[in-house]
Legacy VTK file of the C-alpha trace (Angstrom):
# vtk DataFile Version 3.0
C-alpha trace
ASCII
DATASET POLYDATA
POINTS 388 float
114.927 215.535 50.998
118.598 214.520 51.307
120.220 213.510 48.020
121.287 209.872 47.951
124.992 209.248 47.540
125.798 208.222 43.974
127.198 204.781 43.283
129.534 205.495 40.387
130.013 202.618 37.926
131.125 204.480 34.799
134.895 204.310 35.137
135.395 203.205 31.527
134.354 206.745 30.558
136.227 208.592 33.317
137.484 207.304 36.631
135.927 208.778 39.755
136.645 209.677 42.452
140.200 210.865 41.989
142.797 210.303 44.705
143.022 213.424 46.909
146.687 213.856 45.940
145.575 214.815 42.414
143.690 217.957 43.472
146.410 218.753 45.998
149.135 218.616 43.319
147.121 220.785 40.939
146.366 223.338 43.645
149.982 223.426 44.749
151.224 223.911 41.180
148.753 226.741 40.583
149.850 228.440 43.784
153.603 228.080 43.257
154.810 227.311 39.729
152.040 227.964 37.182
154.178 229.871 34.703
154.581 229.004 31.026
157.211 226.262 30.604
160.050 226.898 28.207
158.856 230.413 27.407
161.109 232.226 29.878
164.228 231.671 31.916
162.870 232.713 35.305
162.602 230.198 38.113
158.855 229.601 37.831
159.095 228.785 34.127
162.032 226.486 34.800
160.100 224.753 37.591
157.126 224.197 35.266
159.370 222.711 32.578
161.057 220.495 35.165
157.674 219.203 36.319
156.640 218.337 32.764
159.838 216.400 32.168
159.656 214.641 35.533
156.188 213.314 34.713
157.349 212.471 31.176
160.147 210.381 32.619
157.900 208.593 35.114
155.264 207.694 32.524
157.892 206.692 29.968
159.406 204.256 32.448
155.917 203.033 33.402
155.247 201.873 29.821
158.732 200.464 29.233
159.923 203.341 27.060
163.505 204.529 27.000
163.345 208.153 25.821
161.331 210.663 27.839
161.458 213.169 24.976
159.270 210.845 22.905
156.442 211.182 25.421
154.184 213.770 23.786
151.608 215.575 25.919
148.130 215.687 24.377
144.665 216.873 25.376
143.326 213.314 25.630
143.536 209.956 23.867
141.507 211.190 20.885
143.983 213.994 20.370
146.891 211.540 20.582
145.288 209.262 17.988
144.700 212.130 15.583
148.304 213.276 15.945
149.448 209.738 15.161
147.139 209.050 12.220
147.510 212.419 10.539
151.202 212.605 11.246
152.173 209.123 10.033
149.850 208.207 7.166
150.481 209.147 3.557
148.294 209.033 0.420
147.620 205.477 -0.714
148.506 203.836 2.618
146.489 200.860 3.794
145.410 200.679 7.454
144.110 197.677 9.380
141.911 198.163 12.415
139.097 196.216 14.121
135.367 196.385 14.740
136.053 196.739 18.468
137.353 200.273 18.116
136.102 203.400 19.813
135.139 206.245 17.485
138.403 207.919 18.494
140.055 205.383 16.201
137.210 204.670 13.786
136.170 208.180 12.837
139.514 209.736 11.849
140.411 206.622 9.872
136.973 206.524 8.238
137.277 210.188 7.268
140.669 209.526 5.684
139.215 206.527 3.879
136.137 208.424 2.679
138.370 211.117 1.182
140.393 208.494 -0.696
143.521 209.356 1.272
143.904 205.800 2.635
142.265 202.396 2.278
140.885 200.756 5.390
140.238 197.184 6.531
138.252 196.350 9.675
138.904 192.918 11.172
135.981 191.481 13.131
136.082 189.851 16.565
134.342 186.850 18.102
131.171 187.942 19.939
131.462 184.947 22.288
135.060 185.565 23.356
135.239 189.297 22.697
138.643 188.792 21.075
140.190 189.425 17.693
142.221 186.689 15.999
145.776 187.859 15.213
145.819 185.565 12.170
142.955 187.602 10.685
145.149 190.683 10.928
148.074 188.813 9.397
145.917 187.806 6.439
144.723 191.381 5.934
148.260 192.743 5.464
149.036 193.788 1.910
151.867 195.518 0.048
150.565 199.000 0.940
149.757 198.311 4.598
151.368 201.067 6.619
149.669 200.806 10.006
147.795 198.402 12.269
145.756 200.251 14.907
143.849 198.378 17.622
142.381 198.948 21.047
144.133 197.192 23.917
140.813 196.433 25.622
137.240 196.765 24.433
135.327 199.610 26.025
132.115 197.608 25.481
132.876 194.113 26.823
136.227 194.798 28.481
138.210 192.006 26.835
141.986 192.522 26.699
143.222 191.930 23.171
146.359 189.948 22.197
148.372 193.109 21.594
151.801 191.501 21.772
150.875 188.893 19.154
149.550 191.606 16.845
152.600 193.778 17.462
154.929 190.918 16.593
153.064 190.301 13.347
153.331 193.996 12.478
157.056 194.062 13.211
157.658 190.941 11.099
155.952 192.601 8.128
157.551 196.031 8.518
154.208 197.597 9.440
153.793 200.194 12.185
151.699 199.184 15.203
149.571 201.650 17.158
147.931 200.616 20.414
145.005 202.523 21.902
145.586 202.183 25.649
142.465 204.099 26.686
141.002 201.256 28.747
144.214 199.689 30.026
146.978 202.107 30.928
147.191 202.235 34.711
145.555 198.845 35.251
146.838 196.301 32.675
150.505 195.865 31.750
151.842 197.715 28.702
155.456 197.566 27.565
156.184 199.357 24.319
159.365 197.331 23.756
158.144 193.838 24.628
154.787 194.392 22.902
156.356 195.766 19.673
154.400 199.016 20.006
155.492 201.826 17.693
152.875 204.342 18.862
150.928 204.277 22.134
147.981 206.635 22.634
146.431 207.018 26.077
144.286 209.302 28.262
145.147 210.543 31.726
141.603 210.563 33.084
140.693 206.870 33.140
142.685 204.156 34.953
145.618 206.509 35.441
143.194 208.355 37.774
144.287 211.769 36.526
142.267 214.829 35.503
140.419 215.262 32.235
142.181 217.229 29.524
145.339 215.140 29.851
146.810 212.356 27.744
149.828 211.314 25.804
151.303 209.778 22.680
154.488 207.773 23.056
156.455 207.598 19.812
158.875 204.695 20.003
162.363 204.886 18.507
161.113 202.635 15.703
159.359 205.730 14.301
161.778 208.316 12.946
160.901 211.975 13.175
161.279 212.280 9.391
158.394 209.791 9.015
156.021 212.215 10.734
154.198 215.415 9.894
153.316 217.810 12.697
149.542 217.722 13.257
149.640 221.257 14.638
152.315 223.934 14.526
152.856 226.760 16.968
154.927 228.062 19.811
157.358 225.769 21.585
159.267 228.227 23.730
162.516 227.516 21.916
164.033 228.156 18.475
161.567 230.983 17.933
163.473 232.288 14.894
162.708 229.178 12.821
159.782 229.536 10.388
159.038 225.810 10.792
158.173 223.647 13.765
161.463 222.478 15.361
162.178 218.901 14.229
162.949 217.761 17.726
160.926 215.591 20.119
158.740 216.401 21.988
158.352 219.915 20.576
157.755 218.803 16.977
154.382 217.377 18.047
153.652 219.745 20.950
152.791 223.130 19.463
151.245 225.506 21.994
151.138 225.805 25.756
150.581 222.416 27.413
148.060 221.727 30.169
150.641 222.134 32.923
148.069 222.158 35.731
146.514 218.932 34.481
149.883 217.258 34.025
150.849 218.190 37.583
147.730 216.303 38.669
148.521 213.437 36.296
151.971 213.101 37.822
150.493 212.735 41.299
147.885 210.293 39.980
150.545 208.188 38.267
152.540 207.938 41.463
149.409 206.858 43.322
148.684 204.188 40.679
152.204 202.791 40.888
152.173 202.708 44.685
148.913 200.750 44.706
150.201 198.250 42.092
148.211 198.043 38.852
148.074 194.220 38.960
146.260 194.379 42.309
143.845 196.968 40.970
143.118 194.804 37.931
142.502 191.757 40.130
140.131 193.843 42.272
138.163 195.026 39.234
138.009 191.508 37.789
136.670 190.164 41.090
133.888 192.755 41.029
133.056 191.921 37.411
132.959 188.200 38.198
130.663 188.855 41.153
128.345 190.747 38.834
128.539 188.120 36.065
127.710 185.265 38.424
124.659 187.049 39.797
123.389 188.282 36.421
123.450 184.699 35.141
120.669 183.948 37.655
118.396 186.764 36.442
116.420 185.357 33.526
115.602 188.729 31.963
119.242 189.740 31.603
121.396 189.131 28.514
125.137 189.581 29.044
127.428 190.226 26.075
130.887 188.746 25.697
132.494 185.993 27.774
130.971 184.732 31.019
134.223 185.082 32.940
136.120 188.131 34.160
139.476 186.608 33.264
141.423 188.529 30.612
139.265 191.618 30.829
139.308 195.005 32.504
136.488 196.187 34.747
133.830 196.448 32.066
130.659 194.459 31.363
127.695 195.105 29.045
124.181 193.703 29.293
120.534 194.333 28.447
117.307 193.633 30.318
114.165 192.395 28.559
111.443 195.019 28.419
113.766 198.011 28.798
115.882 199.922 26.353
119.397 200.645 27.644
118.472 204.309 27.928
115.346 203.557 29.959
117.204 201.253 32.323
120.100 203.680 32.701
117.643 206.439 33.578
115.867 204.268 36.150
119.130 203.263 37.809
120.187 206.892 37.978
116.946 208.509 39.110
115.490 205.797 41.342
118.620 204.178 42.742
121.409 206.814 42.329
123.548 204.376 40.339
125.590 205.854 37.494
126.087 203.536 34.507
126.501 204.165 30.775
123.688 203.194 28.374
123.967 203.302 24.589
126.577 202.559 21.959
129.593 203.775 23.973
131.086 205.398 20.851
131.690 201.882 19.454
128.956 201.221 16.867
130.861 198.539 14.950
131.286 196.489 18.112
127.576 196.635 18.823
126.776 195.584 15.258
128.940 192.499 15.737
127.357 191.780 19.133
123.827 192.194 17.767
123.052 195.082 20.134
122.918 197.819 17.485
121.305 200.386 17.296
120.199 200.733 20.935
123.411 199.434 22.477
123.689 198.081 26.001
123.943 199.092 29.614
127.627 199.230 30.476
128.862 198.801 34.032
132.513 199.591 34.689
133.736 199.309 38.286
137.043 200.932 39.090
139.742 201.072 41.713
137.511 202.582 44.387
134.382 200.462 43.937
133.431 197.765 46.426
131.378 194.587 46.584
128.663 196.663 48.231
128.434 198.791 45.063
127.919 195.696 42.936
125.353 194.316 45.363
123.449 197.614 45.291
123.274 197.389 41.494
122.123 193.779 41.654
119.440 194.627 44.189
118.177 197.377 41.880
118.140 195.053 38.865
116.258 192.394 40.800
113.681 194.980 41.810
113.332 196.244 38.238
112.937 192.720 36.795
110.645 191.362 39.521
LINES 1 389
388 0 1 2 3 4 5 6 7 8 9 10 11 12 13 14 15 16 17 18 19 20 21 22 23 24 25 26 27 28 29 30 31 32 33 34 35 36 37 38 39 40 41 42 43 44 45 46 47 48 49 50 51 52 53 54 55 56 57 58 59 60 61 62 63 64 65 66 67 68 69 70 71 72 73 74 75 76 77 78 79 80 81 82 83 84 85 86 87 88 89 90 91 92 93 94 95 96 97 98 99 100 101 102 103 104 105 106 107 108 109 110 111 112 113 114 115 116 117 118 119 120 121 122 123 124 125 126 127 128 129 130 131 132 133 134 135 136 137 138 139 140 141 142 143 144 145 146 147 148 149 150 151 152 153 154 155 156 157 158 159 160 161 162 163 164 165 166 167 168 169 170 171 172 173 174 175 176 177 178 179 180 181 182 183 184 185 186 187 188 189 190 191 192 193 194 195 196 197 198 199 200 201 202 203 204 205 206 207 208 209 210 211 212 213 214 215 216 217 218 219 220 221 222 223 224 225 226 227 228 229 230 231 232 233 234 235 236 237 238 239 240 241 242 243 244 245 246 247 248 249 250 251 252 253 254 255 256 257 258 259 260 261 262 263 264 265 266 267 268 269 270 271 272 273 274 275 276 277 278 279 280 281 282 283 284 285 286 287 288 289 290 291 292 293 294 295 296 297 298 299 300 301 302 303 304 305 306 307 308 309 310 311 312 313 314 315 316 317 318 319 320 321 322 323 324 325 326 327 328 329 330 331 332 333 334 335 336 337 338 339 340 341 342 343 344 345 346 347 348 349 350 351 352 353 354 355 356 357 358 359 360 361 362 363 364 365 366 367 368 369 370 371 372 373 374 375 376 377 378 379 380 381 382 383 384 385 386 387
């Protein structure tokens, strides 16, 4: 029996496939320059350091930043968020976040709240629009509010949040603004200056089309190095005589050997993304989502969550089918139809509570840059067969 080719619709978790240039760049780096950057003066080490800074510069420019040294390499978006939260927050600080957040935001903040280190406010969103109201965040600001941390787009219903409006409110009140760009960087516009973003956390493996194990934290000039504590200390390849972590970006927040091989791949992926124009990719994903939304509206057994239009959202949609748990339906689509989707809570339990889909969650479909109308039609054909 020949295995059926998989139709991959789980790009909100990790984009796949990757552009061939990604593997080629990683293989080339391993073959030619895979020394430890900054730890020696020989040509391979210098080449590795040069590659890191080249990709830093390209990504910094991509997000509207103006200092490549403030682009901190991390293991993933979760790592970046932890570096930000645990580096910036102090005892007694108040933090505002939302019920749309991924556990990458919710859990570290909840742990800090549970320990009494900070106080925490979660602002709810509208289940019908999938959007937060910036005025709700404004009203939640108090004298001890130190940080507002929100997702740029929901990983459950895909709605793109009014980040610039929230950032402006934060700036007006002297509060730091952190944006979780996990679902948007590489497909939706982000400008750390125009959007009043003080800290931007992002992964490399989603819409940037890079490998897993890569990500970044951009620390804008509005955050001074003296306002931060290093989340981890260790080797930096320079100033080895100092008993403390060097108070210099990026090394202050980059203890240890970075994932040079992954970043080489991320650099190639970023170039590919820029060449193919993120706005065109977003329009492509929205067209696929709208095609799916229109057809699902005609299947009586299906309940779709969030708005009925693909406008102002990334390529993500959640739904349930009467008579099936999300896990059952996800298993059927995988085993019987070779369609990969994501059932469950998607690491966003508060969002599902607001949507009314807790505790089972939903079936999430997230088309990406390489999906086609035929992929959506295959899913629809499967759903029609299942609900017949």
